[in-house]
C-alpha positions as CSV (number, residue, x, y, z in Angstrom):
1,M,-61.8,125.4,31.5
2,T,-64.4,122.7,32.2
3,N,-64.2,119.7,34.5
4,R,-65.6,117.5,31.7
5,S,-62.8,115.0,31.8
6,Y,-63.1,114.6,35.6
7,D,-66.8,114.0,35.3
8,R,-66.3,111.5,32.6
9,E,-63.8,109.6,34.7
10,G,-66.3,109.6,37.6
11,D,-69.0,108.3,35.3
12,R,-66.8,105.5,34.1
13,L,-66.0,104.4,37.6
14,K,-69.7,104.4,38.6
15,L,-70.8,102.7,35.4
16,V,-68.2,99.9,35.4
17,D,-69.2,98.6,38.8
18,A,-72.9,98.7,38.0
19,I,-72.4,97.1,34.5
20,M,-70.3,94.3,35.9
21,T,-73.1,93.1,38.1
22,H,-75.2,92.5,34.9
23,V,-72.5,90.8,32.8
24,P,-72.8,87.3,34.4
25,F,-76.5,87.4,33.3
26,D,-76.5,89.5,30.1
27,G,-73.0,88.8,28.9
28,W,-70.8,91.6,27.4
29,T,-73.8,93.1,25.6
30,D,-75.5,96.4,25.2
31,A,-78.2,95.1,27.5
32,A,-75.6,94.9,30.4
33,L,-74.5,98.5,29.6
34,K,-78.1,99.8,29.6
35,A,-79.0,98.0,32.8
36,G,-75.8,99.2,34.5
37,A,-76.4,102.8,33.4
38,A,-79.9,102.6,34.9
39,D,-78.6,101.3,38.2
40,A,-76.0,104.0,38.3
41,G,-78.6,106.7,37.6
42,I,-76.8,107.8,34.5
43,D,-78.8,108.3,31.3
44,L,-77.9,106.2,28.3
45,A,-76.5,109.0,26.2
46,R,-74.1,110.0,29.0
47,A,-73.1,106.4,29.5
48,L,-72.3,106.0,25.8
49,N,-70.2,109.2,26.1
50,A,-68.3,107.6,28.9
51,F,-67.8,104.4,26.9
52,P,-68.1,105.3,23.2
53,G,-66.4,102.0,22.4
54,G,-69.3,100.1,24.0
55,M,-68.7,96.9,26.0
56,A,-65.2,96.4,24.6
57,E,-64.2,99.7,26.2
58,V,-66.0,98.7,29.4
59,L,-64.0,95.4,29.5
60,A,-60.7,97.2,28.9
61,F,-61.4,99.8,31.6
62,N,-62.4,97.2,34.1
63,H,-59.2,95.2,33.3
64,E,-57.0,98.2,33.6
65,L,-58.7,99.2,36.8
66,A,-57.8,95.8,38.3
67,D,-54.2,96.3,37.1
68,R,-54.1,99.7,38.8
69,R,-55.4,98.3,42.1
70,M,-52.8,95.5,41.9
71,V,-50.0,98.0,41.5
72,E,-51.3,100.1,44.4
73,A,-51.5,97.0,46.6
74,L,-48.0,95.9,45.6
75,A,-46.6,99.3,46.4
76,R,-47.7,98.8,50.0
77,Q,-45.7,95.6,50.3
78,D,-42.0,95.2,50.8
79,V,-41.4,93.4,47.6
80,A,-37.7,94.3,47.5
81,T,-36.9,91.8,50.2
82,M,-38.6,88.9,48.4
83,R,-37.1,86.5,45.9
84,I,-38.0,87.3,42.3
85,R,-40.1,84.2,42.0
86,D,-42.0,85.1,45.1
87,R,-42.6,88.6,43.8
88,I,-44.0,87.2,40.6
89,A,-46.2,84.6,42.3
90,G,-47.5,87.1,44.7
91,A,-48.3,89.6,42.0
92,V,-50.1,87.1,39.8
93,R,-52.1,85.7,42.7
94,L,-53.0,89.2,43.9
95,R,-54.2,90.2,40.4
96,L,-56.5,87.2,40.2
97,E,-57.8,87.6,43.7
98,L,-58.8,91.2,42.8
99,V,-61.3,89.8,40.3
100,E,-62.5,86.9,42.3
101,H,-65.9,88.4,42.6
102,Q,-66.0,88.8,38.8
103,R,-65.0,85.3,37.8
104,E,-68.0,84.6,35.6
105,A,-67.6,88.0,33.9
106,V,-63.9,87.2,33.3
107,R,-64.8,83.8,31.9
108,S,-67.4,85.2,29.5
109,G,-65.0,88.1,28.7
110,L,-62.5,85.6,27.3
111,S,-65.1,84.5,24.8
112,F,-66.0,88.1,24.0
113,L,-62.3,88.8,23.2
114,L,-62.3,85.9,20.7
115,L,-64.7,87.7,18.5
116,P,-63.0,89.0,15.3
117,E,-63.7,92.7,16.1
118,N,-62.0,92.3,19.5
119,A,-59.1,90.1,18.4
120,A,-56.4,92.7,19.0
121,L,-57.7,93.8,22.4
122,G,-57.0,90.6,24.3
123,P,-53.2,90.6,23.6
124,K,-53.0,94.3,24.4
125,L,-54.6,93.8,27.8
126,L,-52.5,90.8,28.6
127,Y,-49.4,92.8,27.8
128,R,-50.4,95.7,30.0
129,T,-51.0,93.4,32.9
130,V,-47.6,91.6,32.7
131,D,-45.9,94.9,32.0
132,A,-47.5,96.4,35.1
133,I,-46.5,93.4,37.2
134,W,-42.8,93.6,36.2
135,F,-42.6,97.3,36.9
136,A,-44.5,96.9,40.2
137,I,-42.1,94.3,41.4
138,G,-39.1,96.4,40.6
139,D,-37.9,95.4,37.1
140,R,-36.3,98.3,35.2
141,S,-34.6,96.3,32.4
142,T,-34.2,98.0,29.0
143,D,-32.3,95.3,27.1
144,F,-33.5,92.1,25.4
145,S,-34.7,90.8,28.7
146,F,-37.3,93.5,28.8
147,Y,-39.2,91.6,26.1
148,T,-38.4,88.1,27.1
149,K,-39.6,88.7,30.7
150,R,-42.9,90.0,29.5
151,A,-43.4,87.2,27.0
152,L,-42.6,84.5,29.5
153,L,-44.8,86.1,32.2
154,A,-47.6,86.4,29.6
155,A,-47.5,82.6,29.2
156,V,-47.4,82.0,33.0
157,Y,-50.3,84.5,33.6
158,S,-52.6,83.4,30.8
159,S,-52.2,79.7,31.6
160,T,-52.7,80.3,35.3
161,L,-55.8,82.4,34.6
162,L,-57.4,79.6,32.6
163,Y,-56.6,77.1,35.4
164,W,-57.9,79.4,38.0
165,L,-61.2,79.9,36.2
166,N,-61.9,76.2,36.4
167,D,-60.4,75.6,39.8
168,K,-62.8,74.3,42.5
169,S,-60.2,73.7,45.2
170,G,-60.6,75.5,48.6
171,G,-58.9,78.8,48.5
172,H,-57.8,78.0,45.0
173,T,-54.8,76.2,46.4
174,A,-54.6,74.1,43.2
175,S,-54.2,77.3,41.2
176,W,-51.4,78.6,43.4
177,A,-49.6,75.3,43.2
178,F,-50.0,75.4,39.4
179,L,-48.7,78.9,39.3
180,D,-45.6,77.9,41.4
181,R,-44.9,75.1,38.9
182,R,-45.1,77.4,35.9
183,I,-42.8,80.0,37.5
184,A,-40.3,77.3,38.4
185,E,-40.2,76.2,34.8
186,V,-39.7,79.7,33.3
187,M,-37.1,80.7,35.9
188,K,-34.8,78.2,34.4
189,I,-34.9,79.8,30.9
190,P,-33.0,83.1,31.4
191,Q,-29.9,81.2,32.5
192,V,-28.8,80.9,28.9
193,T,-29.5,83.5,26.2
194,G,-30.0,80.8,23.5
195,Q,-32.7,79.2,25.6
196,I,-34.5,82.5,25.9
197,R,-34.6,83.0,22.2
198,A,-35.8,79.4,21.7
199,A,-38.5,79.9,24.3
200,L,-39.8,82.9,22.5
201,G,-40.5,80.8,19.5
202,R,-42.8,78.5,21.6
203,L,-44.5,80.9,24.0
204,P,-47.2,83.5,23.1
205,N,-45.6,86.9,22.6
206,P,-48.1,89.8,23.0
207,L,-45.4,92.2,21.9
208,A,-45.7,91.0,18.3
209,L,-49.2,92.3,18.1
210,L,-48.1,95.7,19.4
211,G,-45.5,96.3,16.7
212,R,-47.6,98.7,14.7
213,E,-46.6,102.4,14.7
214,G,-48.3,104.2,17.5
215,A,-48.9,101.1,19.5
216,L,-45.9,101.1,21.7
217,P,-46.2,99.3,25.0
218,I,-47.1,101.4,28.0
219,G,-44.3,102.3,30.3
220,M,-41.9,102.9,27.4
221,G,-40.4,106.4,27.5
222,P,-38.6,108.2,24.7
223,R,-35.4,106.5,25.4
224,R,-36.9,103.1,24.9
225,R,-38.9,104.2,21.9
226,R,-35.7,105.3,20.2
227,A,-33.9,102.1,21.1
228,R,-36.9,100.0,19.7
229,R,-36.8,101.9,16.4
230,G,-33.0,101.4,16.1
231,R,-32.2,105.1,16.4
232,P,-29.4,106.5,18.7
C-alpha cells in the first residue's frame, strides 16, 4: 500500500498557497499554476497530477479549503447560545474574512467562473459553502426547509460577497451592515410556507443545478438520498 494519496494532498496544499500569490497578477491561468509550482519546488508534471483539472480545480480546492477552515473555526465557538440570525451573520462574516488576503483573486475568480466551461462549477461551490454554514451552525433539517434555507442563504451570501468585494469602508463595516439587512429580510420569509415557496421563485437556487444523477449535495446521507428520490 502506497502513500500516494497522502502525498498528493500534501502537494495540493503546498501548491494552492503558492499559486494564489500569482493569481492577482496572472489571473486564473496556466501561467499562475506554473509559477506556483516553481515557487513550491514541485515539478510541473507532478503539479498537473495534483490538479489534473487545471486552474478550475485549483479554484475549487482553494474555495473548499476556506469552507473547511470556516467550519473548524465555528466548531470552536459556542454557536448554540446565539440567535440564529447571529449564527448566520457570524458564519458569513468569518467565511469572507478568511479570504480577505485573496480578495483580488476572488474577484477575478468570479469572472473565471462565468466562462462557459466553468458555468456549472460556481453554483456547486456556492451550494457547498451555504450547506457547510448551515451544518456548522447546527441545522439538521431534512424536510422542505432543508432546501429553502440553503436557497435563501445562497442569495444572502452571494449578494454580500459582491458588496464586500467593492467595499472600501474601514473594517468592512458597510459590508457587515449590508449582511445584517439581508438576513433581516430573509428571516421574515420562513414564517409562512407560502411565502417560502414564492421566495424560491425569485431567489437563485443552486440546488436546481445539482439535480443530475450523481450530483447530490454534500452532507446528504442515504436517508436523505432516498427521500429526495421519492423512495421509502
